[in-house]
N, C-alpha and C positions, 0 to 999 in steps of 0.2 A: 072767859076771855082767852084769846089765843094770839100770840105774837111771834113773828119771825123776824129776828134781828131788830126787835123793838117796834116793828110795824104791825098794827092790828090786822087781824085776818077775819074774814067773814066765815062764820061757822053755821052749819045747818045740822039738823037731826035726820039720820037715815031711818030706814024702815024698822031697824032693830032698836031705835031709841038712842043710838050712839052719836055723839057730836063728831062731825067730819068736816074736813076741808081739803082742798087740793090747791097746790101752787106749783109753779114752774120756775126753776132757778136758771138764770141766763148765764151764769158763770160758775166756775169752780171756786172752792174755798169753804170757809167755815159758815155755819148757819146756827144761830142760837134760837131754839124753840122754847117758848115758855107758855104755860097754860095755868089758868087759875079759875077757881069757882068761888066767887065772893060770898055766897050765902053761907057756905061751910068753911070758908077760909082755907081752902085746899089749894096747894100750888105745886107745880113740878116744872122742871127745866131739863133740857137736853141739848148738848152741843153735837152737831152733826157736821161731817166733812163731806162736801160734794166733790167728786173726783171724775176726771175723764180717764177711763181705763187705759186707753192708749198712752196718754201722758204718764200715768203712774207706772206702767210697765217699763217704759223707756227710762224714766227717772231712776227706778229701782235698779235696772240693769246697769245704767251708767254709774250708779253709786257702787255697785259690786265691782265694776271694771276699775274704778279708782282704788278700791280696797285691794284688788289683786295687783294693781300697778305698784302700790306701796309695798306689798308683801314680796313680790317677785320682780327683781331688778330687770330680768330679761324681757318683760312685757313692754312693748313699745306703745306709745300713745296712738299710733296710726293702725294698730291691729284692728281687723274686722272682728265681728262677733265670732265668726267661725275660726279665725286664727287664735283668738283668745281661748275658745273652747278646746282647740287642738293642743295648745300649750298647757292649759290647766290640767288636761287629762294626763299629761306626762308628769305632773307635779303633785297630784292629789290622789287620795285612795280611790280604788275602783268603785266603792260604794257611793261616791259622790257623782259619778259620771252620768247616771240617769237624770239626776236633778240638774246637773250642768247643761245637759242636752235640752231638757225641757225649758229651762230658762232661756237658753240661746235661741231655740226655735220660736218660742213665744215672743221674745224680743224682736226677732226678725219679722215676724208677722205684724207686730204692732208698728214697727218702724218703717217697713217697706210696703205694706199692703194698703189698698184704698178702701177695703170693706170695713164696716163697723167692728170695733173690738168690744166684745160683750164681757159681762161680769165673770163668766166661766173662764175666759182666758186669763183674766186678772187673778182669779182664785187659784187656777192651776200654776201660774207663775209664782204667786206668793207661797203656796205650799211647797213648790220645788225649791224656792229660796230658803225656806225654813229647813227642809230636809238636807239641803247642801250644807247649811251652816251647822246643823246638828252633827252630820257625818264628819265634817271637817274638824269641828271642836272636839268630837270624840277621839279623833286621831291624835290631836294635840295633847290630850289629858295624860 
């Protein structure tokens, strides 16, 4: 048996003998997947988060903006992403600047472009965010 958020799913067997199914989610958010095989009393579950990469990049950037606003009094609420980048480059170690630039440019692409934002853009943003945080935290230690 297979369920997505408690709803039973139709499962079929592929050419390799594996049980498979396909579904399409119409919205972002959490999805609870549970599978069981009654004959052997085997069960497993997995919580999955469905995201829109554009929305995730924008939300993560805005969270970093709020963090920076709390940390640096001179940052204004009406700063553009580029103004924030310019100011932070004057306040942070040079080894954070590449990650800051990557985050800013990816945010601008997600926020202002009309083309689809793919997983690669999200991964690049997330890795830059981690590199920025690690470099900044290393400076504070």
